[in-house]
C-alpha positions in Angstrom: 77.5 -112.6 -215.6 77.8 -116.2 -216.6 81.2 -118.1 -216.2 83.5 -118.6 -219.5 82.7 -122.8 -218.6 79.1 -121.8 -218.4 78.6 -119.3 -221.6 80.9 -121.0 -224.0 78.9 -124.7 -224.6 75.6 -122.7 -225.3 77.2 -119.7 -227.3 78.8 -122.2 -229.5 75.2 -124.3 -230.1 73.5 -120.8 -231.2 75.7 -120.1 -234.1 74.7 -120.6 -237.6 77.9 -122.4 -238.7 76.5 -126.1 -239.2 74.5 -124.6 -241.7 77.5 -123.1 -243.6 79.5 -126.7 -243.0 76.3 -128.6 -244.5 76.3 -126.5 -247.5 79.9 -126.7 -248.3 79.6 -130.5 -247.9 76.6 -130.1 -250.8 78.8 -128.7 -252.8 81.0 -131.2 -252.9 78.5 -133.3 -255.2 79.3 -136.5 -255.9 81.5 -136.7 -252.7 78.7 -135.6 -250.6 77.7 -139.3 -249.1 75.6 -140.3 -246.3 78.6 -141.4 -244.8 79.9 -137.5 -245.1 76.7 -136.0 -243.5 76.9 -138.8 -240.5 80.4 -137.6 -240.0 79.9 -134.4 -239.9 76.3 -134.9 -237.6 78.4 -136.8 -235.3 80.3 -133.6 -234.1 83.7 -134.7 -234.5 86.4 -132.6 -232.5 87.9 -130.7 -235.6 84.1 -129.4 -236.1 83.7 -128.6 -232.7 87.2 -126.6 -232.5 86.1 -124.6 -235.4 82.8 -123.5 -233.8 84.6 -122.5 -230.7 87.2 -120.5 -232.9 84.7 -118.8 -235.1 82.5 -118.1 -232.0 85.4 -116.2 -229.9 86.9 -114.4 -232.9 83.4 -112.9 -233.5 83.0 -112.2 -229.8 86.5 -110.6 -229.6 85.7 -108.6 -232.8 82.3 -107.4 -231.7 83.9 -106.3 -227.6 83.4 -102.9 -227.0 
């Protein structure tokens, strides 16, 4: 059984949440500039935190 420190970085990357974020940016139409996509691709802390929260909520909800 891996420790939380070993498991968490891998589990966050395996989610498909980045597709949802990019899709949401595409809905912004004229506000979706290359600068915005580059910002998201740079993995800002707020995006990483969102990944972490969603991952933990999903794992808590499906834990038996």
